[in-house]
C-alpha positions as CSV (number, residue, x, y, z in Angstrom):
1,X,87.3,92.6,113.0
2,X,84.6,94.7,111.3
3,X,85.4,96.4,108.0
4,X,86.4,100.0,108.3
5,X,87.9,100.6,104.9
6,X,86.0,101.4,101.8
7,X,86.8,100.5,98.2
8,X,88.5,103.8,97.3
9,X,90.7,103.6,100.4
10,X,91.7,100.0,99.6
11,X,92.5,100.8,96.0
12,X,94.6,103.9,96.8
13,X,96.6,101.9,99.5
14,X,97.2,99.1,97.0
15,X,98.4,101.6,94.3
16,X,100.7,103.4,96.8
17,X,102.1,100.0,98.0
18,X,102.8,98.9,94.4
19,X,104.6,102.1,93.6
20,X,106.7,101.9,96.7
21,X,107.5,98.3,96.0
22,X,108.5,99.1,92.4
23,X,110.8,102.0,93.6
24,X,112.3,99.7,96.2
25,X,112.8,96.9,93.7
26,X,114.5,99.2,91.2
27,X,116.8,100.7,93.9
28,X,115.3,104.2,93.6
29,X,114.8,104.1,97.4
30,X,117.3,102.3,99.6
31,X,118.8,102.3,103.0
32,X,116.7,103.1,106.1
33,X,114.1,105.0,104.1
34,X,113.7,102.1,101.7
35,X,113.3,99.7,104.5
36,X,110.7,101.8,106.3
37,X,108.7,102.4,103.1
38,X,108.9,98.7,102.2
39,X,107.4,97.8,105.6
40,X,104.7,100.5,105.1
41,X,103.9,99.0,101.7
42,X,103.5,95.5,103.2
43,X,101.2,97.0,105.9
44,X,99.2,98.8,103.2
45,X,98.7,95.6,101.2
46,X,97.7,93.6,104.3
47,X,95.2,96.2,105.5
48,X,93.8,96.5,102.0
49,X,93.4,92.7,101.7
50,X,91.4,92.4,104.9
51,X,89.6,95.8,104.6
52,X,90.5,96.7,108.2
53,X,92.9,99.4,109.5
54,X,93.8,99.0,113.2
55,X,94.7,102.7,113.4
56,X,91.2,103.7,112.3
57,X,89.5,102.1,115.3
58,X,91.0,104.2,118.1
59,X,90.6,107.3,116.0
60,X,86.9,106.5,115.3
61,X,87.4,106.6,111.5
62,X,85.8,104.6,108.8
63,X,85.8,105.0,105.0
64,X,83.1,102.4,104.5
65,X,79.8,103.4,103.2
66,X,76.8,103.8,105.6
67,X,75.5,100.3,104.8
68,X,78.6,98.4,105.8
């Protein structure tokens, strides 16, 4: 797995995941939507931690700088 996520992408995903997690924890989002968003938040945290997004590869995307 080569990195395909830059620092800004990773930070934004982490922030979004934390906001979703907070909203889910407080009950502001619930039901099916809450479950889907909670799963998305976990995926965001995992992809941010490893700096690799599997969806970027088939799309040919990378948010890393030129040197990485």
